[in-house]
N, C-alpha and C positions, 0 to 999 in steps of 0.2 A: 699505287696499289698493284699487287700481283694477282691477276684474276684468271681463273680457268673457266672456259666455256665448253660444256659437253653438248655436242650436236651442231653440225653445220647445216642446219635448215635455215628458213627465212629469219626466224627470231634470233637464232644463235649468231648468224653472220651479221645481222644488223647490230646486235649488241656488241659484237667484236669490233666493228668499225667505229661505232660511237664511243666506246670506252677507250679504244686506242687513240682516237683523235683527242681525247681528254688527257692523254699522257699515261694511261695505265699500261702496265706490262701484261699483255693478253696472250694466252695460249689457248688455241682452239683444238679440241679433241674430236675425232670422228672415226668410226669403224672402217670407212672405205679407204682403200689404198690410193685411189685416184678419184677426183670429183665425179660423182655419178648422180646427177639430179634425176628425180623421178616425179611423176605426177602429170596431171592434165592441165586444162585451162583454169584460170582463176581471175577474179576481178579485184584490183587494188582500188579501194575507195579513196575519195579525196583526203581523208585523214591519214591513210597509209601512204599516199603519195607525198604528203608533207614530210613524213619520216624518211622516205627514200631521198627526198631533197636534202634533208639534214645529213644523210649518209653520203651525199655527193654522187648518187648513182641514178637519179631520176631521169636525166637526159638519155642515158644509155637504155633504160627500160622503155621510155616512151618511143625510142627509135624502132623497137621491135614489136611494140604492142599496138593496141587498137582502142580508140576512144569509144565508149558506149554511153549513149545518152538516155536510153529508155529500156525498161523491162516490161515486156508485153506478153500476156498469156491468154489463151482461148480454151474454152471447153470443147473437146473434140467432137462430141455428138451433136451439140446444138450450134456450135460455131460462135457462141456468145463470148464477148470479151469479159474476162473475170480477173484480170490483173493488168494494171496500167500505171506504172510509176516512172516519172521522169526525174532525172537528176536536175535538169534545168530546161524548161520548155523552150527557152529562147537560144539553146545551144551556146550558153555562156561558158564561164570558166569551169563550172562544176561538171564533171563527168567521171564515170568509172573508167579505169584503165584495164582492159581485158588483155591477157597475154598468156603464153605458155609458161608453166612453172620453170622450165629450163631457162627461159630468157631472164626471169627474175633471179634465179639462182646464179647464172653466169655473171650478171652485173654485180650482185652482192659479193660473190667469190672474188672477182677481180678487185672490188673495192677493199676487201679485207687484205688481200695480198699487197695491194698498193699502200695500204695503211701501215704495213709492217707487222701484222698479226703473226705470231709464231704458230706453225701448223704441226700437229701431231696426228698424222694419218695412220690408218691401220691400227688404231688404238681404241678398242671398244670399251667404253666406260661401264663398269658394273656396280660401282658404289662411290659414295662421297661423304665425307664427314670431317668437320673441323679442319678444313684446309688440305685434306688428303684426297686425291683422286685415285680410285682403285680401278684397275683394268682387268678384263676377263682373263688375260694371260698370266695374271698374278703379279704383274708389275705395279708399282705405285709411284705417283708423282705428288710431292707434298710442298709445304710452305706457301700455299696460296692464301691470300687474305679473304678470298671469296670464290665460291664455285657456283657458276650459273648453269642450271639444268634447263637445256633447250632441246632435250631428246625426244620431245613430242609425246604422242598418246601412249606409246609403249615404253616410256622411260622407266628404267629400273630404280630411279632415284626418287620418284614422286610417291607419296603415301596416298594419293587420291585413288578412290575407287568409284569409277564412273558407271552410270546406268546405261546399258546398251539400248539404243533406239530400235524400234521394230522395223524400220525401213532404211535401206541404203540405196546405192545407185551403181549401175554399170556406166563406165565412161570410156571414151576413146578420142584420139585426135585424128582428124581427116583433113584432106585438102578442100579448101572452099571451092565448090563446084561451079563451073562456068554456066551461066544461064539461069541460076536460081533467082527467084523473085525475093528472097529474104534479104533485108537490108544488112549492111555490114556495120551499122552503128547501134544495133539493138540486140539485147538478149531476148530470144523468142522461145516460148514454151507452149506446149499443148497438154491438156489434162483430160483423162477420162475418169470422172468423179475424183477420188483421191488415190485410187489404186494404181493408176498409170500416169507418169509424168515424163514427157519427152522434152528435150531442150537442145538448142543450138546457140553456142556462144562464139562469135567471131573473135579470134585471138591474135590477129596480125600475122606477121611473118617471123617466126622464131629463128634464132641463129642456126644456120645449116639448112634451112628450108628455102626452096626456090619459088614458093608461091604462098599466098595467104592461107591460113588454116582455120579450122573450127574445132572446138571441143563439143562433142555430142554426149548426151547422157540419157539414161532410161532408168526410172526408179524401180526398185525391186525389194521385196521383203529380205531382211538380212540373212535369212536361212533359205532363200529361194534360188541361189546361184546354181546348185546342182540340178534342180528341176529345169531351170532355164537352159542349161547345156543339154540335158536329156531330150528336151522338146525339139532341139535342132535349130540351127541358125536360120534356115529358110522359113520356118514357121514364125520365128520372131520378126524377121524382116517383113514378112507379109502382114503381120499384126501392126507393126509400126507404120508401114506405108498406108494401111487402111485407116489408121487413126489420124495420120497427118501426111497427105500426099506430098507436100513440099519437103518432107523429111527424106523422101526416096533417094535423091542423088547423094545425100550424105551417107545414109545407111547402106547404099549399094557398094560403098568402099570397104565395108566390113565383110571379109570373105572367110575369116577364121574366128572361132569363138575366143581364142586367146588375144585377139585385138581389143576385146572389151575387158576392162579391169573392174573387179568388184571392190567398191569402197563401202565400209561400214562405219557407223557413227555412234557416238555416245554423248551423254550429258553429265557434267559433274564440275565441281568447283572446290578448290582448296580454300577453306576459310582463312587460313594463314599460309600464304604461299612462300614461306621460308622456314628454315630451321637453323641448326648450328653450323654456320659458315656456308650454307647452301640456300640459293634462291631459285624459285621455279618460274619460268615464263612460258607463254604460248600454251600449247596443248598439254604440257606437263603441269600447268596451273589451272586450266579451265578448258572445258570442251563443250561443244554444242553442234547441232546440225548445221550444214552449210547453207540453209535456206536463204539467209540474208547476205551470204557472201562476205562474211566478216572474219573468217578464221585467220587468214594471213594478216589482215589488218590488225587484229587483236595482238598477234605475235609482234608485229612492228611497234605497236603502241606500248606493249610491255617493255620491249628493248629500250625504247626512248625514255619511258618513265624511270626505268632502273638507272640508265645512264645519267639522267638529270638528278636523281636522288643521290647518286654516288658523287656527283660533281661537287656537291655542297655539304656532304656528310661523310662520316667514316663508314667502313664496310658493314658494320653491324647496325649503327643507328640509322643508316639509309634504308634498311629493309622495311621497317614499318612505314616509312614515308612513301616508298614505292607501292606497298600494298594499299595504302590509303588512297593514293593517287589513281589507282586503277579500279578500286572496289566497285563503285556505283556504275561506272561505264560498262564494266564487264557484266555486272548483274542485270543491267537494263537490257543489254543485247541478248544475254542468255534467256531472259524472260520472254522477250519478243520472239526469239527463235523457237522456244518451247510452245508459244501460243500459235505461231504461224504454221509450223511444220505439219501438224496433223491435218490441216486443211488441204494440203497438197500431197502428202505422203502418209496414207493410213488406210485401214479397211473400213473406216467410218462411212456410214451412209448419209447421216444428217449433217456432218460438218461441211462437205462440199456443197450441199444445198444452201446452208447458211452463208457460205462463202459467196456463192453465185447470186443469191436472192437478196441478201441483206448487207453483207460486208462490202462487196464490190460497189453497189450503188452508193453506200455511205462514203466510200473512199474517193468518190468523185465530187463530194460536196465540200466547198471551202470551209475551214482551212485545212482539211485533211490531206489534200494533195501536197501541200507544203510540208506538213508533218512527215509524210511518207518520204519526201525528198530528203529531209534531214535524216530519216532512218537509214536509207541506203547509203547516204554520204558518210555515215558514221558520226554525225553531229547531233543526234537526238539529245544527247547530254554532252556537255563540254568534254572533249577528249583530252584537252590540255588545261592545266590549272591557270589561274589568273597570273599574268606577268610572264607566261612562257613565250619564248620567241615565235613558236609555231601557232599560237592561239590566233 
C-alpha cells in the first residue's frame, strides 16, 4: 500500500513507523522545514509504552524519561489528601513514564527515519480526498491508497466540531531544584477548591539538558490568560507560593510571562473517524481534557490499531475495523475525563466538596484503588483486542 500521513506528531510518527515496518510505502507530510517539537511534559501510560515497544523506540524513550509510581494531590487550605492513585503500590512493572515531549518526538522521529519513511517537509497539508493530498501552496500529491490525518486538534481535514472546555492551563519546563522535598517518582498537585490547580511532574533529563527537569502547570480559565498577564508575574508567584510553599523553588525560575504557555482544551468525538480515502487518528478523531494524562496514549493506540487493521485488510475495509477496535476504549476515557475534570478545574463550589468529603474517602475503599490503577494505566477497558501480541 501507498500511504500518506499528514502530521509528524506522536500519532503520525508512530503510525509511520508501524506501517513502514509492515512494508507499506509511507510518505510523511509536515509544515515544518526542520523537526521542531513543541510542548511540555507528559506521561506515557503502560498501554502507550507497549506501543512504543512495538515501534522499537521504548528503550530510547526510557533513557531520557522518569518512572512515576503515584499521583498525589492535597487541598491547599486544609492540607487534606484528596487524590492518591498508585500505578503499583509495590513499585512493580507498572508505572507511568514521564518525559519531555521533545524526548518522545526525537525517539519517534529517529525511528521513522531509520524505518525508511519518506519525508515531505515544508509541506503544509490543507486538504485530502480520495487519495489526493492538497498542500497550501497549491501543489498536490496523489495516487495514495490511504491518507492518515494526524494533524491534531487544528486539523483542516477533520469534520469534528469539538466543544471548548472552560478551563485550560499554563505550563512551563524548569530545572529540578536542588533541595526540594518533592519526590522524583510522583506527580504532585495542590488544589484550592477547583479554581486553582498547581502541579509538578518530574520529567527526567531530556536530550540537550544537563540536569533533571520538571514540568509545572497552573490551571486557568480558558479566557483568563490576558488577565493573568495584566496582574503581573510577581503577584502570580506570590499567590502560587502561598498556596504551596514547596512550589516556590520551581516557580522562582519563571522570570518572564512568556516562559508560561497557555494550553486550551476541548471535548469531541468523530462518530465515524474516516471518510473517502482518509482516516483520522489522535486529536483529529477525538479530544478530551488532559486530566487523566491519556492524550498521547490515545494517539499511540490509534496508530497501532490502524496499523493492525491494515495488516490484515485492504485500505478501505480496514477502516471500520480500526474504528470498532478503538470505539469503546476512547469513549470510556472521554467519559471519565468529562466526569473528573470539573472536580479539579471549574468554578463549582459543591463539586470540590463532594470530591474531598465523599469521592476521595470512597477511592480508598477496596476494590476502588485497584480500579483507579487500571484507569491511569490505560487498562480500564482492554486496549488491545483478543489475540493481539500486545494484549
